[in-house]
N, C-alpha and C positions, 0 to 999 in steps of 0.2 A: 554765658550767652542767654539772653532774656527770650529769645523765641529760637531756641535750640530744637529743630526738628518740624518745626512749623511749616507749614505750607501757606502760602500768602498769594491772592490775587490784587492789583494794585489797578483801577481803572484810571484812565487820565494820566498815564504814566510818563507820557512825555512832557506836561507842563511840569512847572519848578515845585509847588507842592509833592506832586506824584513821583517824580525823580527824587528827590531829596527823601520821602520816604521810605521808596524802593530800595535803597542805598542804606538806609539805617536799617531797615528789616535786615538786609544782606548780612551787614557789618554785626547783628545781633543772633545769626542763625539760620535764620529764614530762607527758605527755599522761596522764588519769587516769579510770578509770570506777570511782565510788562503788557496791559492792555490797552492799546490805543488804536485812532481811526486813520492813522499814517504810518504805511509801513516803513515809509523812508525815515520818519522820526523816529519811530520804534528803533528801528537797526541804531540810528544815532544814539539815543538812548542804550540801548542794550551795550555796544560799544564803550561808550563813555563808563558805563558801571564793571566793565570789565568783564563782560560774556559769562562761559564757563558753566557746570553742570546745575548750578545752583541758580540759574537765573532763565527765563524764557520768555518769549514774547508772542502775542496775539492780537491780530489785529480784528476790531470789532467798532463798528460805531455805536455808540450808547444806545439808541433806540432800535438797533437790529436785534432781535429776540433770537434769531437762529445763530447768528454770530457770536453773540453772548454765551449761550448755550455752548457752542464751538468751544470758546475759552476756556468756558468751565471745565469740557471734558478733556480739553489738550492740558489744563493742570493737573486733573487726577489722573491722565495717562503717564504725564511726565514725573510728576512728583509722587504718584502713590495717595494722592488724597487732596483736602482742602481743610484748612483752620481760621484762614482770618480773609476777610474781604474789606478791601478799601474802595469804597464807591465815592471815587473823589472826582469823576467825569463831570464839567460843569463849563459855563459860558454865560459871560456877563452881557450878551446880545447888544443890541441897539438901545440907546438911552435916549428918550423922548417923552413927552407929557402922555397922560392917557389919552388925550385925544388925539394925538399927532400919531400913534402906534396903529400898526395895520393886525390886522387879527392874523397874516402871517407870522409878523415879528413877534408879537405876544406868545403864540404857541410854539415857535420855535425854541424860545427860550425853557417854557415849560416841558417839552418833549426831552431836551436834555437835560436839565436840572430834575425834575420831577420822576416822567417815566423812565430815565434813563436808570435812574436810581433804584426805582422800583423792580425793574427788570433783570437788575444785577443782582439783588435781592432773591427775588423769585429764582432765578436759575442757580444759586450758589446755595439755596437752602438744604436740596436733597444730599450734596458731596457733604455740607456742613454735619447734616445729622448723621452721618456713615461716620462719621469720624468721632461721635458722642459727644462732641461740644465745639464751640466756635466763637469768633467774635466779629461782629459787622460794624464797621464805622465807615457814617457818610459823613461827606464834606456837606454843610450847612454854611452858615457867615452869622456875623452879626445883624446881616440884613435878615435874621429868621429871627430876630426880636424887636428890631426896631424899622424905620421906614425911612426911604429915603426920597425925595422928590425927582420925579423924571425916570424912576427905577421901577416901575411897579412889576414887569415881569419878572425881575430877577428877585425883587423882595418876596413876590407871591410864591416863586418856586423855594426858594432858603426856607419861607413860613412852612410850606408845603412838606419837605425833608424832613422837619424835626415830627410832623405828623406822622408821617411815615414811619421814623423812627419808634414812637413812641407804641404804635400798633404793631410793628413786628416786634416790638421788646416784648408785647404780651403775649403773642402769638407763638414766639418762640421758647419763651423760657423754660417749657416744660421739657425741651431737647436740650437744654443747657446749652443755649447761644445767645449770647448776650449781643444786643445793638444799642449802639450809641452815636450821637454826633457830635464831631468837631466844628467847633464856628470861629474861624479866623476874623481878624479884625483887618485893619491897613497891613497889608504883608508887602514886602518889595519883591515883586516880579510882575509878569508881562500882565496879567489881569487887570492891577490897580494900576499899571501906567495906561492900559485902555480907558479905566475909566477917569484919569485925570486929563488925557487929552479929548474925551466924550464931554465932560462937565467943562471943562477950562482949557478949551483949545488955542487960546490965547496965550497962557502963561501956565501952562504945566506945572512949572517950579515954585510957583505961588498955591496952586493948589496944594501940593505936596506938603508945603510948610505951613499951611492952614489947617491939614489934616492931622500933622504930628502935633500941633498944638492943642487940638482936640484929645489927643491920646494923655492917658496918666503919666506914662512912660516918656513921651515927647518924642518918640520917634516910630518907623515903620518896624513890623518884626520880619523875621525872616523865615523861608522855608523849611528851614531847619528846625526853627521853633514848633512851628505846625506839626512836624514829622514827628517832634518827640513827644507831641500830645496822642498823636495815632499810635505811636510805641506803646505808653502805657496802657492806653484802651484796647492792644491787642494782646498785651501780656497776661498772664495769669495774677500780675499784681492789683489788676482790677477786676477781680473776679464777684466780686459782688457790686458792681456798677452795669445797669443795664436802663434802657430808656432815657439815658440821661442827655443833657446838651452842656457841653464843654466850651469856653472862650476860650479861645487863646488870641488877645486883642488887647494888649498891653494897657488895659484899663478904659478903651474907649467907651463900652457901654456904660460904666461907672460914671465917666466925666460927666 
């Protein structure tokens, strides 16, 4: 088992990528704390994953510092420490032109996608230091490398995640804590469906086909494919990887 006896936190655990990653971490021997903002959705996810002593759940909205600290404390109390943080909570927000966005709409996306990632890192560092080593993985996106029209808050937030990862890698390297970003491309989940509806409400199916033709592998990826990259970055197999930005995009950026 690649994560035997490791203790992990997965934020955004009720989303497709979060749940798939938690499931894979459990299968690889980790103990996992599911973190999300909805108690009801957390309970559903907890039950789908089979519950048990290796699984916990903590309610925390991404930008709530007190709740995020409490989630880390609950992980340490339940499992005896912390080795892995998958800072995965995020939102696509409303897709509008720069001139049509309100300040509140812009700030909402940045608060979840940037401040939320920073807070989870900040709150986890002490527990990771006590473990003597650790891995932080943040979910960025292909949007952390390129731009899209009508998506300025999301694009800005995912570029910012890459900056956070690089800075945290430099700050935490001496503590043997590695920090990396996963960068999904088009993934077959709720968020991508939302983008299709917002960008092409009249024909979301045609939008998907257009996107797939822009991908070298000519298909959407799966939540599980992202989870396997997160597993690699969490495991000792990536022991010399830090400060990196790892695409899981089927060749979308290359195309």
